[in-house]
C-alpha positions in Angstrom: -7.7 18.0 19.7 -5.2 16.5 21.9 -4.9 13.3 20.1 -4.8 14.8 16.5 -2.1 17.4 17.7 -0.2 13.9 18.8 -0.7 12.3 15.6 0.7 15.4 13.6 3.5 15.5 15.5 4.1 11.7 15.0 4.1 12.0 11.2 6.3 15.2 11.4 8.9 12.5 12.8 8.1 10.1 10.3 8.9 12.7 7.8 12.1 13.5 9.4 13.1 10.2 9.8 12.3 9.3 6.1 14.2 12.2 5.0 17.4 10.9 6.8 16.9 7.2 5.4 17.1 8.4 2.1 19.3 11.5 2.3 22.6 11.3 0.2 21.0 8.6 -2.1 20.5 11.2 -4.7 19.1 10.7 -8.3 22.4 8.6 -9.6 21.8 5.7 -11.3 24.4 3.4 -13.5 22.8 0.2 -14.6 20.9 -1.4 -17.4 17.9 0.6 -18.9 14.9 0.1 -16.7 12.0 -2.1 -17.7 8.3 -2.6 -16.8 7.9 -6.3 -16.2 4.4 -7.8 -15.1 3.5 -4.2 -13.6 0.7 -3.8 -11.0 -2.5 -2.1 -11.6 -4.1 -1.4 -8.1 -8.0 -1.6 -8.4 -10.2 1.3 -7.5 -13.5 0.7 -6.0 -16.9 1.6 -8.4 -17.9 5.4 -8.0 -21.0 4.4 -6.3 -19.0 2.8 -3.4 -16.3 5.5 -2.7 -18.0 7.4 -0.6 -18.8 4.8 1.6 -15.2 3.6 1.4 -13.8 7.2 2.2 -16.0 7.2 5.6 -15.0 3.8 6.3 -11.3 5.1 5.8 -11.7 7.7 8.3 -13.7 5.7 10.3 -10.9 3.1 10.8 -8.3 5.7 11.0 -9.2 9.4 11.4 -5.9 10.8 9.8 -7.3 9.3 6.3 -9.5 12.3 6.0 -8.5 15.0 3.4 -7.0 17.8 5.8 -6.2 15.8 8.7 -8.0 16.3 11.4 -11.0 17.1 9.1 -13.7 14.8 8.4 -15.8 16.0 5.5 -19.5 16.8 5.5 -21.6 15.3 2.8 -21.5 18.5 0.3 -17.5 18.1 0.9 -17.9 14.5 0.0 -20.0 14.9 -2.9 -17.9 17.6 -4.4 -14.8 15.3 -4.3 -16.9 12.3 -6.0 -17.3 15.0 -8.9 -13.8 13.7 -10.0 -13.1 10.0 -9.2 -9.2 10.9 -9.6 -9.3 13.5 -7.1 -10.7 11.2 -4.2 -8.5 8.4 -5.0 -5.5 10.9 -4.1 -7.2 12.7 -1.3 -8.5 10.1 0.8 -5.7 7.7 2.3 -6.4 4.1 3.1 -4.1 3.6 6.2 -5.2 1.0 8.9 -4.2 3.2 11.9 -1.8 2.6 14.4 -3.4 -0.1 16.6 -2.0 -3.7 15.8 -4.5 -5.8 13.5 -4.5 -9.1 12.0 -5.8 -9.4 8.3 -6.9 -12.9 7.6 -6.1 -14.5 4.2 -7.8 -17.0 2.1 -7.4 -17.7 -1.4 -10.0 -18.1 -4.0 -8.6 -21.1 -5.6 -7.3 -24.3 -4.1 -3.6 -23.6 -2.9 -1.4 -26.3 -1.7 -0.3 -25.2 2.2 3.5 -24.6 1.1 2.3 -22.2 -1.6 -0.1 -20.4 1.0 2.7 -20.4 3.6 5.3 -18.8 1.5 2.9 -16.2 -0.3 1.7 -15.2 3.6 5.4 -15.1 4.8 6.4 -12.5 1.9 3.1 -10.2 2.8 4.7 -10.4 6.5 8.1 -8.9 5.3 7.2 -5.8 6.0 7.1 -6.6 9.5 5.1 -4.4 11.2 1.9 -4.2 13.4 -0.1 -5.4 10.9 0.0 -9.2 10.4 -1.4 -11.1 7.6 -2.9 -14.7 8.7 -4.3 -17.6 7.2 -7.9 -18.4 7.9 -9.6 -21.5 6.2 -12.8 -19.3 5.8 -13.3 -16.3 4.1 -10.6 -13.7 4.7 -10.3 -10.1 4.6 -7.5 -10.5 2.2 -8.7 -12.8 -0.6 -6.1 -13.8 -2.9 -7.0 -15.0 -6.6 -4.2 -16.7 -8.9 -6.1 -16.5 -11.9 -4.8 -15.1 -15.2 -5.4 -11.3 -14.2 -2.6 -9.6 -13.5 -1.0 -8.2 -10.5 -3.4 -5.9 -8.6 -4.8 -5.0 -5.1 -7.3 -2.9 -3.7 -5.5 -0.2 -1.4 -6.0 -0.6 2.4 -9.1 -0.1 3.7 -10.9 -0.4 0.6 -10.9 -4.0 1.2 -13.5 -4.1 3.5 -15.8 -3.0 0.6 -15.5 -5.7 -1.9 -17.8 -8.6 -1.7 -16.6 -11.7 -0.1 -17.2 -13.7 -3.4 -14.8 -11.6 -5.2 -10.6 -11.4 -4.4 -9.1 -8.5 -2.8 -5.5 -9.2 -4.8 -4.3 -11.1 -7.8 -1.1 -13.1 -8.0 -1.4 -13.9 -11.6 0.0 -17.9 -11.8 2.1 -17.7 -8.8 3.3 -21.1 -7.9 6.3 -23.2 -6.1 8.4 -22.8 -9.2 8.0 -18.8 -9.4 11.5 -17.2 -8.7 11.9 -15.8 -5.5 13.0 -12.6 -6.9 9.3 -12.5 -8.4 8.0 -13.4 -4.4 10.1 -10.1 -3.3 9.1 -7.8 -6.1 5.3 -8.7 -6.6 4.0 -10.1 -3.7 5.6 -7.6 -1.2 4.4 -4.7 -3.5 0.9 -6.0 -3.4 1.2 -6.2 0.4 2.1 -3.0 0.6 -1.2 -1.8 -1.1 -3.0 -4.0 1.3 -1.2 -2.1 3.9 -2.7 1.3 2.3 0.8 2.2 0.4 0.2 3.9 -3.1 2.5 3.7 -5.7 5.6 5.9 -5.1 6.1 6.7 -8.7 2.9 8.9 -8.7 4.5 11.3 -6.3 4.9 14.7 -7.9 8.6 14.7 -8.4 8.5 11.7 -10.2 5.2 12.7 -12.2 7.0 15.8 -13.2 9.9 13.8 -14.7 7.3 11.8 -17.1 6.6 13.1 -20.6 3.0 12.1 -20.9 2.8 11.7 -25.0 5.6 9.1 -24.6 4.1 7.6 -21.7 0.8 7.0 -23.4 2.6 5.5 -26.3 4.9 3.5 -24.3 2.3 1.9 -21.8 -0.2 1.4 -25.0 2.7 -0.7 -26.8 4.0 -2.7 -23.6 0.5 -3.0 -21.6 -2.5 -2.2 -23.9 -3.3 0.5 -21.9 -5.6 3.5 -22.5 -4.8 7.4 -22.0 -7.0 7.2 -19.2 -5.5 4.4 -17.5 -2.3 6.0 -17.8 -3.5 9.2 -16.3 -5.0 6.9 -13.4 -2.1 4.6 -12.6 1.2 7.1 -13.8 0.6 10.8 -14.5 -2.1 11.6 -11.6 0.2 12.8 -8.6 -0.5 11.9 -5.0 -1.6 14.8 -2.7 1.2 15.2 -0.7 -1.4 15.1 2.6 -2.2 11.6 1.6 1.5 10.5 2.1 2.5 12.4 5.2 4.9 14.5 2.8 7.6 12.2 3.1 10.7 12.5 0.6 10.0 10.7 -2.9 12.4 7.3 -3.2 12.5 5.9 -6.5 14.1 2.8 -4.8 10.9 2.1 -2.9 9.2 -1.4 -3.5 6.3 0.7 -4.1 7.6 2.3 -7.2 7.6 1.3 -10.5 10.3 0.9 -12.7 10.0 3.3 -15.5 12.6 3.7 -18.7 14.3 6.2 -19.7 12.4 6.5 -23.3 9.3 8.3 -21.3 11.3 10.8 -19.0 12.1 14.1 -19.9 15.7 13.9 -18.7 16.3 10.3 -20.4 16.9 9.1 -17.1 14.9 5.8 -15.8 12.9 5.8 -12.8 15.0 2.8 -11.6 12.2 1.3 -9.1 12.5 -1.1 -6.3 12.9 -5.1 -6.4 12.4 -5.5 -2.7 11.3 -3.4 0.6 14.1 -1.0 1.7 15.4 0.4 4.5 13.2 3.5 4.0 10.1 1.3 3.4 10.2 -0.8 6.6 10.9 2.1 8.6 7.6 4.2 7.3 5.6 0.9 7.6 7.1 0.4 10.8 6.4 3.7 12.1 2.9 4.0 10.8 2.1 0.2 12.1 4.1 0.0 15.4 5.1 -3.6 15.6 4.2 -5.8 18.5 7.0 -5.4 21.5 9.5 -8.6 21.7 8.8 -11.0 24.6 11.4 -9.4 26.9 10.0 -5.9 26.3 6.8 -6.8 27.1 7.8 -8.8 30.4 9.4 -5.4 31.3 6.4 -3.5 31.1 4.3 -6.0 33.2 2.5 -4.0 36.2 3.6 -5.7 39.4 0.0 -5.3 40.4 -1.3 -6.9 37.7 -0.5 -10.3 36.1 -0.6 -10.1 32.4 -1.2 -13.0 29.9 0.7 -12.2 26.8 -0.7 -14.5 24.0 -0.3 -14.4 20.2 -3.6 -12.6 20.3 -2.9 -9.8 22.7 -3.4 -6.2 21.3 -4.6 -7.2 17.9 -8.1 -6.7 16.5 -9.7 -8.0 13.4 -11.5 -6.0 10.8 -15.0 -6.8 9.7 -15.7 -7.2 6.2 -18.5 -5.2 4.7 -20.1 -7.1 1.8 -21.4 -4.7 -0.9 
């Protein structure tokens, strides 16, 4: 229990830091009408894998379990599975605080310059999880086929068959504008880190008129009412996001137009990782210390080697 208490204290500090980071920003906005351009649709695992994936998430990081510190028994899991939307919001998919390297491969032949550019934007979160290219089969598998923008969430990627992608970056190339690299790839990287959509925070969902949202997303994205429920109108459980304040300028937030909000004000969305995003990511996933910091901590009685591999673990891939 001492470890769980320590984690709870850490999460409380994260919440305080996040509140301080966005305090004073308010809800003001002056600028053009927000538009949804090439929106992301995070992938959900099929129902028959969700129980296993929830268990994997709590094994990788016990703080992922619904009701922090409590790992549900079989009956509790079956109850959660009776409503697929609820398990999606009750079990978070964070990787835990240990530094990790997630290997990245590409489903199609991809020039090295383009691979490096994509991976550099995945690593723009500058936290304790690094994305590294592998010539083999990666844990993160990127497709550039015309299938939209999406990613599986956090530890769910461990349950995707190795013959299938875990992330889609439709038609990204060296000619794609850099603003799209910042807006799309960093956003999808956030999903792989386990970060859900910020616009599904309860405070922001409450601003959306459901009937207007159904009509808007049918017209602009071809989404069914069920898809809109899943992607826009189902609020996240506060326990899965550590009760940090909603931030409509987060990279993880959609741009949503005033025409679908009750107050006729847009949810502005974030075109890039902002200060609150990065602070939160670095608290959840502490980055590796600098060389000087590591040198200062060397025990004089033990000769330590600090290589690029020090302190990182590679996660297995569960082929289902």
